[in-house]
PDB file of N, CA, C, O and CB in Angstrom:
ATOM      1  N   MET A   1       9.531 -50.506  57.980  1.00  0.00           N
ATOM      2  CA  MET A   1      10.976 -50.618  57.774  1.00  0.00           C
ATOM      3  C   MET A   1      11.387 -52.033  58.390  1.00  0.00           C
ATOM      4  O   MET A   1      11.074 -52.313  59.547  1.00  0.00           O
ATOM      5  CB  MET A   1      11.784 -49.349  58.487  1.00  0.00           C
ATOM      6  N   ASN A   2      12.074 -52.881  57.607  1.00  0.00           N
ATOM      7  CA  ASN A   2      12.552 -54.055  58.000  1.00  0.00           C
ATOM      8  C   ASN A   2      13.307 -54.208  59.252  1.00  0.00           C
ATOM      9  O   ASN A   2      14.218 -53.409  59.471  1.00  0.00           O
ATOM     10  CB  ASN A   2      13.236 -54.464  57.071  1.00  0.00           C
ATOM     11  N   LYS A   3      13.043 -55.132  60.098  1.00  0.00           N
ATOM     12  CA  LYS A   3      14.010 -55.198  61.311  1.00  0.00           C
ATOM     13  C   LYS A   3      15.265 -55.970  60.972  1.00  0.00           C
ATOM     14  O   LYS A   3      15.288 -57.033  60.350  1.00  0.00           O
ATOM     15  CB  LYS A   3      13.321 -55.895  62.570  1.00  0.00           C
ATOM     16  N   PRO A   4      16.430 -55.236  61.510  1.00  0.00           N
ATOM     17  CA  PRO A   4      17.752 -55.829  61.113  1.00  0.00           C
ATOM     18  C   PRO A   4      17.910 -57.248  61.737  1.00  0.00           C
ATOM     19  O   PRO A   4      17.437 -57.585  62.823  1.00  0.00           O
ATOM     20  CB  PRO A   4      18.961 -54.881  61.589  1.00  0.00           C
ATOM     21  N   TYR A   5      18.644 -58.034  60.893  1.00  0.00           N
ATOM     22  CA  TYR A   5      18.976 -59.353  61.460  1.00  0.00           C
ATOM     23  C   TYR A   5      20.137 -59.225  62.409  1.00  0.00           C
ATOM     24  O   TYR A   5      20.851 -58.223  62.364  1.00  0.00           O
ATOM     25  CB  TYR A   5      19.309 -60.372  60.351  1.00  0.00           C
ATOM     26  N   GLY A   6      20.340 -60.139  63.213  1.00  0.00           N
ATOM     27  CA  GLY A   6      21.614 -60.178  64.095  1.00  0.00           C
ATOM     28  C   GLY A   6      22.720 -60.745  63.383  1.00  0.00           C
ATOM     29  O   GLY A   6      22.507 -61.548  62.474  1.00  0.00           O
ATOM     30  N   ILE A   7      23.881 -60.407  63.706  1.00  0.00           N
ATOM     31  CA  ILE A   7      25.053 -60.773  63.177  1.00  0.00           C
ATOM     32  C   ILE A   7      25.826 -61.484  64.304  1.00  0.00           C
ATOM     33  O   ILE A   7      26.078 -60.883  65.349  1.00  0.00           O
ATOM     34  CB  ILE A   7      25.762 -59.589  62.588  1.00  0.00           C
ATOM     35  N   ARG A   8      26.228 -62.847  64.086  1.00  0.00           N
ATOM     36  CA  ARG A   8      27.043 -63.558  64.883  1.00  0.00           C
ATOM     37  C   ARG A   8      28.419 -63.916  64.137  1.00  0.00           C
ATOM     38  O   ARG A   8      28.418 -64.258  62.955  1.00  0.00           O
ATOM     39  CB  ARG A   8      26.287 -64.762  65.338  1.00  0.00           C
ATOM     40  N   TYR A   9      29.506 -63.823  64.844  1.00  0.00           N
ATOM     41  CA  TYR A   9      30.871 -64.301  64.206  1.00  0.00           C
ATOM     42  C   TYR A   9      31.054 -65.668  64.727  1.00  0.00           C
ATOM     43  O   TYR A   9      30.853 -66.007  65.893  1.00  0.00           O
ATOM     44  CB  TYR A   9      32.201 -63.350  64.599  1.00  0.00           C
ATOM     45  N   LEU A  10      31.465 -66.444  63.732  1.00  0.00           N
ATOM     46  CA  LEU A  10      32.034 -67.798  64.148  1.00  0.00           C
ATOM     47  C   LEU A  10      33.401 -67.641  64.832  1.00  0.00           C
ATOM     48  O   LEU A  10      34.089 -66.679  64.487  1.00  0.00           O
ATOM     49  CB  LEU A  10      32.195 -68.758  62.885  1.00  0.00           C
ATOM     50  N   LYS A  11      33.818 -68.402  65.670  1.00  0.00           N
ATOM     51  CA  LYS A  11      35.045 -68.276  66.496  1.00  0.00           C
ATOM     52  C   LYS A  11      36.349 -68.116  65.413  1.00  0.00           C
ATOM     53  O   LYS A  11      37.319 -67.373  65.566  1.00  0.00           O
ATOM     54  CB  LYS A  11      35.194 -69.695  67.532  1.00  0.00           C
ATOM     55  N   THR A  12      36.106 -68.955  64.368  1.00  0.00           N
ATOM     56  CA  THR A  12      37.237 -68.970  63.250  1.00  0.00           C
ATOM     57  C   THR A  12      37.403 -67.614  62.606  1.00  0.00           C
ATOM     58  O   THR A  12      38.475 -67.069  62.345  1.00  0.00           O
ATOM     59  CB  THR A  12      36.902 -70.028  62.067  1.00  0.00           C
ATOM     60  N   ALA A  13      36.008 -67.080  62.355  1.00  0.00           N
ATOM     61  CA  ALA A  13      36.002 -65.773  61.729  1.00  0.00           C
ATOM     62  C   ALA A  13      36.650 -64.689  62.501  1.00  0.00           C
ATOM     63  O   ALA A  13      37.396 -63.900  61.921  1.00  0.00           O
ATOM     64  CB  ALA A  13      34.665 -65.384  61.454  1.00  0.00           C
ATOM     65  N   GLU A  14      36.407 -64.593  63.820  1.00  0.00           N
ATOM     66  CA  GLU A  14      36.940 -63.664  64.762  1.00  0.00           C
ATOM     67  C   GLU A  14      38.409 -63.740  64.734  1.00  0.00           C
ATOM     68  O   GLU A  14      39.165 -62.770  64.688  1.00  0.00           O
ATOM     69  CB  GLU A  14      36.423 -63.911  66.132  1.00  0.00           C
ATOM     70  N   GLN A  15      38.792 -65.162  64.770  1.00  0.00           N
ATOM     71  CA  GLN A  15      40.367 -65.329  64.758  1.00  0.00           C
ATOM     72  C   GLN A  15      40.993 -64.839  63.484  1.00  0.00           C
ATOM     73  O   GLN A  15      42.087 -64.278  63.542  1.00  0.00           O
ATOM     74  CB  GLN A  15      40.795 -66.853  64.930  1.00  0.00           C
ATOM     75  N   ASP A  16      40.421 -64.997  62.420  1.00  0.00           N
ATOM     76  CA  ASP A  16      41.004 -64.683  61.159  1.00  0.00           C
ATOM     77  C   ASP A  16      41.025 -63.107  61.085  1.00  0.00           C
ATOM     78  O   ASP A  16      42.003 -62.534  60.605  1.00  0.00           O
ATOM     79  CB  ASP A  16      40.180 -65.367  59.951  1.00  0.00           C
ATOM     80  N   LEU A  17      39.951 -62.423  61.556  1.00  0.00           N
ATOM     81  CA  LEU A  17      39.912 -60.884  61.578  1.00  0.00           C
ATOM     82  C   LEU A  17      41.100 -60.415  62.515  1.00  0.00           C
ATOM     83  O   LEU A  17      41.752 -59.410  62.232  1.00  0.00           O
ATOM     84  CB  LEU A  17      38.412 -60.300  62.159  1.00  0.00           C
ATOM     85  N   TYR A  18      41.348 -61.147  63.597  1.00  0.00           N
ATOM     86  CA  TYR A  18      42.246 -60.587  64.615  1.00  0.00           C
ATOM     87  C   TYR A  18      43.756 -60.838  64.119  1.00  0.00           C
ATOM     88  O   TYR A  18      44.651 -60.014  64.305  1.00  0.00           O
ATOM     89  CB  TYR A  18      41.952 -61.289  66.085  1.00  0.00           C
ATOM     90  N   LYS A  19      43.931 -62.025  63.489  1.00  0.00           N
ATOM     91  CA  LYS A  19      45.163 -62.344  62.750  1.00  0.00           C
ATOM     92  C   LYS A  19      45.569 -61.343  61.608  1.00  0.00           C
ATOM     93  O   LYS A  19      46.728 -60.969  61.429  1.00  0.00           O
ATOM     94  CB  LYS A  19      45.000 -63.712  62.154  1.00  0.00           C
ATOM     95  N   THR A  20      44.549 -60.973  60.895  1.00  0.00           N
ATOM     96  CA  THR A  20      44.710 -60.159  59.620  1.00  0.00           C
ATOM     97  C   THR A  20      44.995 -58.767  60.341  1.00  0.00           C
ATOM     98  O   THR A  20      45.891 -58.071  59.863  1.00  0.00           O
ATOM     99  CB  THR A  20      43.271 -60.169  58.512  1.00  0.00           C
ATOM    100  N   PHE A  21      44.355 -58.347  61.368  1.00  0.00           N
ATOM    101  CA  PHE A  21      44.616 -56.977  61.869  1.00  0.00           C
ATOM    102  C   PHE A  21      46.078 -56.890  62.439  1.00  0.00           C
ATOM    103  O   PHE A  21      46.724 -55.852  62.298  1.00  0.00           O
ATOM    104  CB  PHE A  21      43.543 -56.586  63.000  1.00  0.00           C
ATOM    105  N   GLU A  22      46.646 -58.094  63.145  1.00  0.00           N
ATOM    106  CA  GLU A  22      47.796 -58.095  63.734  1.00  0.00           C
ATOM    107  C   GLU A  22      48.839 -58.116  62.580  1.00  0.00           C
ATOM    108  O   GLU A  22      49.888 -57.477  62.663  1.00  0.00           O
ATOM    109  CB  GLU A  22      47.878 -59.216  64.705  1.00  0.00           C
ATOM    110  N   TYR A  23      48.552 -58.777  61.637  1.00  0.00           N
ATOM    111  CA  TYR A  23      49.526 -58.871  60.419  1.00  0.00           C
ATOM    112  C   TYR A  23      49.790 -57.449  59.872  1.00  0.00           C
ATOM    113  O   TYR A  23      50.936 -57.029  59.712  1.00  0.00           O
ATOM    114  CB  TYR A  23      48.897 -59.816  59.202  1.00  0.00           C
ATOM    115  N   ILE A  24      48.676 -56.718  59.589  1.00  0.00           N
ATOM    116  CA  ILE A  24      48.744 -55.408  58.878  1.00  0.00           C
ATOM    117  C   ILE A  24      49.361 -54.352  59.960  1.00  0.00           C
ATOM    118  O   ILE A  24      50.018 -53.379  59.590  1.00  0.00           O
ATOM    119  CB  ILE A  24      47.185 -54.936  58.317  1.00  0.00           C
ATOM    120  N   GLN A  25      49.104 -54.619  61.256  1.00  0.00           N
ATOM    121  CA  GLN A  25      49.371 -53.687  62.165  1.00  0.00           C
ATOM    122  C   GLN A  25      51.004 -53.658  62.258  1.00  0.00           C
ATOM    123  O   GLN A  25      51.570 -52.590  62.490  1.00  0.00           O
ATOM    124  CB  GLN A  25      48.605 -54.023  63.514  1.00  0.00           C
ATOM    125  N   LYS A  26      51.618 -54.668  62.100  1.00  0.00           N
ATOM    126  CA  LYS A  26      53.162 -54.784  62.229  1.00  0.00           C
ATOM    127  C   LYS A  26      53.891 -53.782  61.399  1.00  0.00           C
ATOM    128  O   LYS A  26      54.915 -53.205  61.765  1.00  0.00           O
ATOM    129  CB  LYS A  26      53.665 -56.194  61.799  1.00  0.00           C
ATOM    130  N   ASP A  27      53.205 -53.593  60.091  1.00  0.00           N
ATOM    131  CA  ASP A  27      53.819 -52.534  59.084  1.00  0.00           C
ATOM    132  C   ASP A  27      53.234 -51.316  59.179  1.00  0.00           C
ATOM    133  O   ASP A  27      53.859 -50.281  58.946  1.00  0.00           O
ATOM    134  CB  ASP A  27      53.710 -52.900  57.662  1.00  0.00           C
ATOM    135  N   ASN A  28      52.060 -51.338  59.510  1.00  0.00           N
ATOM    136  CA  ASN A  28      51.177 -50.015  59.425  1.00  0.00           C
ATOM    137  C   ASN A  28      50.061 -49.929  60.349  1.00  0.00           C
ATOM    138  O   ASN A  28      48.986 -50.329  59.903  1.00  0.00           O
ATOM    139  CB  ASN A  28      50.564 -49.840  58.061  1.00  0.00           C
ATOM    140  N   PRO A  29      50.086 -49.462  61.622  1.00  0.00           N
ATOM    141  CA  PRO A  29      49.003 -49.659  62.514  1.00  0.00           C
ATOM    142  C   PRO A  29      47.631 -48.819  62.001  1.00  0.00           C
ATOM    143  O   PRO A  29      46.481 -49.245  62.106  1.00  0.00           O
ATOM    144  CB  PRO A  29      49.507 -49.189  63.985  1.00  0.00           C
ATOM    145  N   SER A  30      48.047 -47.472  61.400  1.00  0.00           N
ATOM    146  CA  SER A  30      46.872 -46.871  60.982  1.00  0.00           C
ATOM    147  C   SER A  30      46.031 -47.684  59.891  1.00  0.00           C
ATOM    148  O   SER A  30      44.801 -47.656  59.919  1.00  0.00           O
ATOM    149  CB  SER A  30      47.238 -45.547  60.483  1.00  0.00           C
ATOM    150  N   ALA A  31      46.738 -48.409  58.931  1.00  0.00           N
ATOM    151  CA  ALA A  31      46.074 -49.100  57.883  1.00  0.00           C
ATOM    152  C   ALA A  31      45.502 -50.322  58.477  1.00  0.00           C
ATOM    153  O   ALA A  31      44.640 -50.896  57.811  1.00  0.00           O
ATOM    154  CB  ALA A  31      46.992 -49.411  56.723  1.00  0.00           C
ATOM    155  N   ALA A  32      45.845 -50.828  59.647  1.00  0.00           N
ATOM    156  CA  ALA A  32      45.162 -51.981  60.186  1.00  0.00           C
ATOM    157  C   ALA A  32      43.951 -51.521  60.853  1.00  0.00           C
ATOM    158  O   ALA A  32      43.010 -52.314  60.834  1.00  0.00           O
ATOM    159  CB  ALA A  32      46.021 -52.770  61.130  1.00  0.00           C
ATOM    160  N   LEU A  33      43.782 -50.415  61.431  1.00  0.00           N
ATOM    161  CA  LEU A  33      42.719 -49.925  61.970  1.00  0.00           C
ATOM    162  C   LEU A  33      41.632 -49.509  60.852  1.00  0.00           C
ATOM    163  O   LEU A  33      40.431 -49.749  60.977  1.00  0.00           O
ATOM    164  CB  LEU A  33      43.153 -48.839  62.827  1.00  0.00           C
ATOM    165  N   SER A  34      42.164 -48.906  59.832  1.00  0.00           N
ATOM    166  CA  SER A  34      41.381 -48.531  58.633  1.00  0.00           C
ATOM    167  C   SER A  34      40.697 -49.795  58.047  1.00  0.00           C
ATOM    168  O   SER A  34      39.508 -49.767  57.728  1.00  0.00           O
ATOM    169  CB  SER A  34      42.318 -47.846  57.543  1.00  0.00           C
ATOM    170  N   ALA A  35      41.538 -51.010  57.897  1.00  0.00           N
ATOM    171  CA  ALA A  35      41.052 -52.070  57.250  1.00  0.00           C
ATOM    172  C   ALA A  35      39.889 -52.793  58.111  1.00  0.00           C
ATOM    173  O   ALA A  35      38.874 -53.234  57.570  1.00  0.00           O
ATOM    174  CB  ALA A  35      42.210 -52.964  56.931  1.00  0.00           C
ATOM    175  N   LEU A  36      40.132 -52.874  59.503  1.00  0.00           N
ATOM    176  CA  LEU A  36      39.284 -53.321  60.429  1.00  0.00           C
ATOM    177  C   LEU A  36      37.939 -52.688  60.412  1.00  0.00           C
ATOM    178  O   LEU A  36      36.904 -53.355  60.404  1.00  0.00           O
ATOM    179  CB  LEU A  36      39.867 -53.184  61.627  1.00  0.00           C
ATOM    180  N   GLU A  37      37.976 -51.262  60.406  1.00  0.00           N
ATOM    181  CA  GLU A  37      36.727 -50.386  60.281  1.00  0.00           C
ATOM    182  C   GLU A  37      35.975 -50.730  58.872  1.00  0.00           C
ATOM    183  O   GLU A  37      34.750 -50.807  58.784  1.00  0.00           O
ATOM    184  CB  GLU A  37      37.168 -48.731  60.336  1.00  0.00           C
ATOM    185  N   LYS A  38      36.763 -50.903  57.918  1.00  0.00           N
ATOM    186  CA  LYS A  38      36.053 -51.275  56.509  1.00  0.00           C
ATOM    187  C   LYS A  38      35.483 -52.745  56.587  1.00  0.00           C
ATOM    188  O   LYS A  38      34.429 -52.977  55.996  1.00  0.00           O
ATOM    189  CB  LYS A  38      37.183 -51.192  55.181  1.00  0.00           C
ATOM    190  N   PHE A  39      36.089 -53.698  57.250  1.00  0.00           N
ATOM    191  CA  PHE A  39      35.568 -54.909  57.265  1.00  0.00           C
ATOM    192  C   PHE A  39      34.313 -54.965  58.205  1.00  0.00           C
ATOM    193  O   PHE A  39      33.337 -55.668  57.944  1.00  0.00           O
ATOM    194  CB  PHE A  39      36.613 -55.842  57.634  1.00  0.00           C
ATOM    195  N   ASP A  40      34.420 -54.118  59.392  1.00  0.00           N
ATOM    196  CA  ASP A  40      33.161 -53.944  60.209  1.00  0.00           C
ATOM    197  C   ASP A  40      31.982 -53.445  59.453  1.00  0.00           C
ATOM    198  O   ASP A  40      30.870 -53.953  59.600  1.00  0.00           O
ATOM    199  CB  ASP A  40      33.398 -52.999  61.329  1.00  0.00           C
ATOM    200  N   LYS A  41      32.256 -52.278  58.502  1.00  0.00           N
ATOM    201  CA  LYS A  41      31.244 -51.727  57.945  1.00  0.00           C
ATOM    202  C   LYS A  41      30.493 -52.610  57.026  1.00  0.00           C
ATOM    203  O   LYS A  41      29.265 -52.651  56.951  1.00  0.00           O
ATOM    204  CB  LYS A  41      31.658 -50.637  57.364  1.00  0.00           C
ATOM    205  N   SER A  42      31.400 -53.376  56.271  1.00  0.00           N
ATOM    206  CA  SER A  42      30.879 -54.311  55.211  1.00  0.00           C
ATOM    207  C   SER A  42      30.048 -55.322  55.977  1.00  0.00           C
ATOM    208  O   SER A  42      28.843 -55.450  55.759  1.00  0.00           O
ATOM    209  CB  SER A  42      32.075 -55.041  54.342  1.00  0.00           C
ATOM    210  N   ILE A  43      30.640 -55.967  56.788  1.00  0.00           N
ATOM    211  CA  ILE A  43      29.953 -57.049  57.568  1.00  0.00           C
ATOM    212  C   ILE A  43      28.698 -56.567  58.276  1.00  0.00           C
ATOM    213  O   ILE A  43      27.786 -57.370  58.476  1.00  0.00           O
ATOM    214  CB  ILE A  43      30.907 -57.637  58.611  1.00  0.00           C
ATOM    215  N   SER A  44      28.599 -55.286  58.671  1.00  0.00           N
ATOM    216  CA  SER A  44      27.348 -54.840  59.457  1.00  0.00           C
ATOM    217  C   SER A  44      26.274 -54.689  58.341  1.00  0.00           C
ATOM    218  O   SER A  44      25.092 -54.785  58.671  1.00  0.00           O
ATOM    219  CB  SER A  44      27.578 -53.363  60.338  1.00  0.00           C
ATOM    220  N   GLN A  45      26.577 -54.476  57.144  1.00  0.00           N
ATOM    221  CA  GLN A  45      25.586 -54.164  56.193  1.00  0.00           C
ATOM    222  C   GLN A  45      24.827 -55.490  56.001  1.00  0.00           C
ATOM    223  O   GLN A  45      23.700 -55.383  55.517  1.00  0.00           O
ATOM    224  CB  GLN A  45      26.202 -53.578  54.853  1.00  0.00           C
ATOM    225  N   LEU A  46      25.249 -56.657  56.289  1.00  0.00           N
ATOM    226  CA  LEU A  46      24.590 -57.926  56.233  1.00  0.00           C
ATOM    227  C   LEU A  46      23.308 -57.955  57.103  1.00  0.00           C
ATOM    228  O   LEU A  46      22.338 -58.670  56.848  1.00  0.00           O
ATOM    229  CB  LEU A  46      25.553 -59.007  56.668  1.00  0.00           C
ATOM    230  N   SER A  47      23.404 -57.070  58.201  1.00  0.00           N
ATOM    231  CA  SER A  47      22.212 -57.257  59.011  1.00  0.00           C
ATOM    232  C   SER A  47      20.958 -56.527  58.355  1.00  0.00           C
ATOM    233  O   SER A  47      19.838 -56.785  58.794  1.00  0.00           O
ATOM    234  CB  SER A  47      22.487 -56.711  60.469  1.00  0.00           C
ATOM    235  N   LEU A  48      21.117 -55.669  57.368  1.00  0.00           N
ATOM    236  CA  LEU A  48      20.008 -55.166  56.659  1.00  0.00           C
ATOM    237  C   LEU A  48      19.824 -55.834  55.238  1.00  0.00           C
ATOM    238  O   LEU A  48      18.760 -55.771  54.622  1.00  0.00           O
ATOM    239  CB  LEU A  48      20.172 -53.677  56.538  1.00  0.00           C
ATOM    240  N   ASN A  49      20.875 -56.436  54.806  1.00  0.00           N
ATOM    241  CA  ASN A  49      20.793 -57.158  53.490  1.00  0.00           C
ATOM    242  C   ASN A  49      21.623 -58.484  53.525  1.00  0.00           C
ATOM    243  O   ASN A  49      22.762 -58.674  53.098  1.00  0.00           O
ATOM    244  CB  ASN A  49      21.332 -56.216  52.311  1.00  0.00           C
ATOM    245  N   PRO A  50      20.743 -59.379  54.157  1.00  0.00           N
ATOM    246  CA  PRO A  50      21.448 -60.775  54.429  1.00  0.00           C
ATOM    247  C   PRO A  50      22.090 -61.616  53.105  1.00  0.00           C
ATOM    248  O   PRO A  50      23.058 -62.376  53.087  1.00  0.00           O
ATOM    249  CB  PRO A  50      20.290 -61.759  55.121  1.00  0.00           C
ATOM    250  N   TYR A  51      21.225 -61.212  52.047  1.00  0.00           N
ATOM    251  CA  TYR A  51      21.391 -62.024  50.831  1.00  0.00           C
ATOM    252  C   TYR A  51      21.925 -61.242  49.656  1.00  0.00           C
ATOM    253  O   TYR A  51      21.246 -61.170  48.631  1.00  0.00           O
ATOM    254  CB  TYR A  51      20.086 -62.644  50.447  1.00  0.00           C
ATOM    255  N   PRO A  52      23.208 -60.598  49.751  1.00  0.00           N
ATOM    256  CA  PRO A  52      23.621 -59.651  48.671  1.00  0.00           C
ATOM    257  C   PRO A  52      24.001 -60.444  47.426  1.00  0.00           C
ATOM    258  O   PRO A  52      24.195 -61.659  47.474  1.00  0.00           O
ATOM    259  CB  PRO A  52      24.837 -58.745  49.133  1.00  0.00           C
ATOM    260  N   GLY A  53      24.095 -59.778  46.393  1.00  0.00           N
ATOM    261  CA  GLY A  53      24.541 -60.336  45.262  1.00  0.00           C
ATOM    262  C   GLY A  53      23.517 -60.918  44.440  1.00  0.00           C
ATOM    263  O   GLY A  53      22.388 -60.821  44.920  1.00  0.00           O
ATOM    264  N   LEU A  54      23.610 -61.496  43.332  1.00  0.00           N
ATOM    265  CA  LEU A  54      22.768 -61.846  42.403  1.00  0.00           C
ATOM    266  C   LEU A  54      22.644 -63.510  42.307  1.00  0.00           C
ATOM    267  O   LEU A  54      23.612 -64.252  42.469  1.00  0.00           O
ATOM    268  CB  LEU A  54      23.238 -61.165  41.136  1.00  0.00           C
ATOM    269  N   ILE A  55      21.469 -63.907  42.054  1.00  0.00           N
ATOM    270  CA  ILE A  55      21.415 -65.469  41.945  1.00  0.00           C
ATOM    271  C   ILE A  55      21.946 -65.925  40.652  1.00  0.00           C
ATOM    272  O   ILE A  55      21.446 -65.405  39.655  1.00  0.00           O
ATOM    273  CB  ILE A  55      19.948 -66.035  42.084  1.00  0.00           C
ATOM    274  N   PRO A  56      22.827 -66.761  40.498  1.00  0.00           N
ATOM    275  CA  PRO A  56      23.462 -67.202  39.241  1.00  0.00           C
ATOM    276  C   PRO A  56      22.297 -67.766  38.265  1.00  0.00           C
ATOM    277  O   PRO A  56      21.196 -68.140  38.669  1.00  0.00           O
ATOM    278  CB  PRO A  56      24.615 -68.360  39.563  1.00  0.00           C
ATOM    279  N   LYS A  57      22.681 -67.766  37.046  1.00  0.00           N
ATOM    280  CA  LYS A  57      21.778 -68.337  35.938  1.00  0.00           C
ATOM    281  C   LYS A  57      22.037 -69.890  36.014  1.00  0.00           C
ATOM    282  O   LYS A  57      21.098 -70.670  35.855  1.00  0.00           O
ATOM    283  CB  LYS A  57      22.153 -67.695  34.365  1.00  0.00           C
ATOM    284  N   ASP A  58      23.235 -70.302  36.242  1.00  0.00           N
ATOM    285  CA  ASP A  58      23.754 -71.555  35.960  1.00  0.00           C
ATOM    286  C   ASP A  58      22.999 -72.392  37.332  1.00  0.00           C
ATOM    287  O   ASP A  58      23.065 -72.028  38.506  1.00  0.00           O
ATOM    288  CB  ASP A  58      25.597 -71.524  35.864  1.00  0.00           C
ATOM    289  N   ASP A  59      22.350 -73.483  36.849  1.00  0.00           N
ATOM    290  CA  ASP A  59      21.615 -74.274  37.804  1.00  0.00           C
ATOM    291  C   ASP A  59      22.588 -74.971  38.942  1.00  0.00           C
ATOM    292  O   ASP A  59      22.253 -75.139  40.114  1.00  0.00           O
ATOM    293  CB  ASP A  59      20.810 -75.375  36.984  1.00  0.00           C
ATOM    294  N   ARG A  60      23.781 -75.320  38.400  1.00  0.00           N
ATOM    295  CA  ARG A  60      24.821 -76.032  39.449  1.00  0.00           C
ATOM    296  C   ARG A  60      25.026 -74.926  40.556  1.00  0.00           C
ATOM    297  O   ARG A  60      25.058 -75.282  41.734  1.00  0.00           O
ATOM    298  CB  ARG A  60      26.435 -76.489  38.691  1.00  0.00           C
ATOM    299  N   LEU A  61      25.152 -73.735  40.252  1.00  0.00           N
ATOM    300  CA  LEU A  61      25.521 -72.723  41.212  1.00  0.00           C
ATOM    301  C   LEU A  61      24.370 -72.289  42.110  1.00  0.00           C
ATOM    302  O   LEU A  61      24.612 -71.877  43.244  1.00  0.00           O
ATOM    303  CB  LEU A  61      26.065 -71.545  40.498  1.00  0.00           C
ATOM    304  N   LYS A  62      23.028 -72.374  41.606  1.00  0.00           N
ATOM    305  CA  LYS A  62      21.935 -72.155  42.126  1.00  0.00           C
ATOM    306  C   LYS A  62      21.754 -72.908  43.489  1.00  0.00           C
ATOM    307  O   LYS A  62      21.467 -72.385  44.565  1.00  0.00           O
ATOM    308  CB  LYS A  62      21.009 -72.435  41.183  1.00  0.00           C
ATOM    309  N   GLN A  63      21.985 -74.283  43.230  1.00  0.00           N
ATOM    310  CA  GLN A  63      21.637 -75.338  44.150  1.00  0.00           C
ATOM    311  C   GLN A  63      22.260 -75.093  45.437  1.00  0.00           C
ATOM    312  O   GLN A  63      21.502 -75.157  46.405  1.00  0.00           O
ATOM    313  CB  GLN A  63      22.025 -76.663  43.643  1.00  0.00           C
ATOM    314  N   PRO A  64      23.622 -74.797  45.676  1.00  0.00           N
ATOM    315  CA  PRO A  64      24.080 -74.585  47.047  1.00  0.00           C
ATOM    316  C   PRO A  64      23.976 -73.249  47.601  1.00  0.00           C
ATOM    317  O   PRO A  64      24.521 -72.894  48.646  1.00  0.00           O
ATOM    318  CB  PRO A  64      25.396 -74.957  47.158  1.00  0.00           C
ATOM    319  N   GLY A  65      23.095 -72.366  46.693  1.00  0.00           N
ATOM    320  CA  GLY A  65      22.679 -70.966  47.436  1.00  0.00           C
ATOM    321  C   GLY A  65      23.742 -69.976  47.236  1.00  0.00           C
ATOM    322  O   GLY A  65      23.814 -68.969  47.940  1.00  0.00           O
ATOM    323  N   LEU A  66      24.613 -70.251  46.245  1.00  0.00           N
ATOM    324  CA  LEU A  66      25.795 -69.293  45.978  1.00  0.00           C
ATOM    325  C   LEU A  66      25.194 -67.994  45.385  1.00  0.00           C
ATOM    326  O   LEU A  66      24.155 -68.022  44.724  1.00  0.00           O
ATOM    327  CB  LEU A  66      26.921 -69.952  44.917  1.00  0.00           C
ATOM    328  N   ARG A  67      25.813 -66.970  45.617  1.00  0.00           N
ATOM    329  CA  ARG A  67      25.377 -65.526  45.106  1.00  0.00           C
ATOM    330  C   ARG A  67      26.809 -64.970  44.229  1.00  0.00           C
ATOM    331  O   ARG A  67      27.980 -65.250  44.483  1.00  0.00           O
ATOM    332  CB  ARG A  67      24.928 -64.358  46.637  1.00  0.00           C
ATOM    333  N   CYS A  68      26.358 -64.238  43.305  1.00  0.00           N
ATOM    334  CA  CYS A  68      27.362 -63.674  42.494  1.00  0.00           C
ATOM    335  C   CYS A  68      27.489 -62.098  42.761  1.00  0.00           C
ATOM    336  O   CYS A  68      26.471 -61.425  42.922  1.00  0.00           O
ATOM    337  CB  CYS A  68      27.033 -63.989  41.008  1.00  0.00           C
ATOM    338  N   PRO A  69      28.782 -61.524  42.804  1.00  0.00           N
ATOM    339  CA  PRO A  69      28.855 -60.088  42.938  1.00  0.00           C
ATOM    340  C   PRO A  69      28.168 -59.289  41.956  1.00  0.00           C
ATOM    341  O   PRO A  69      28.201 -58.061  42.027  1.00  0.00           O
ATOM    342  CB  PRO A  69      30.151 -59.693  42.936  1.00  0.00           C
TER     343      PRO A  69
END
C-alpha cells in the first residue's frame, strides 16, 4: 500500500475556507458545518491521490501541468 502524502494548507486557503464557513453560517449553521466536512473529505483524498483528473490532450494545457475532471 502506498504511503499517504502530507497535506499542508496555504494561509490564504485556510482564510478562504474560514470566510466561506462564516458566510454560510450566517444563514444556515448546519449547512456551513456540512460544507466544511465535504471540503475536508475532498481535500483529504489528495493525500492518497495527489494527481486527480486526466492529463489533457492539448499540448498547451499539458505544459503547465493542468488536469481535467
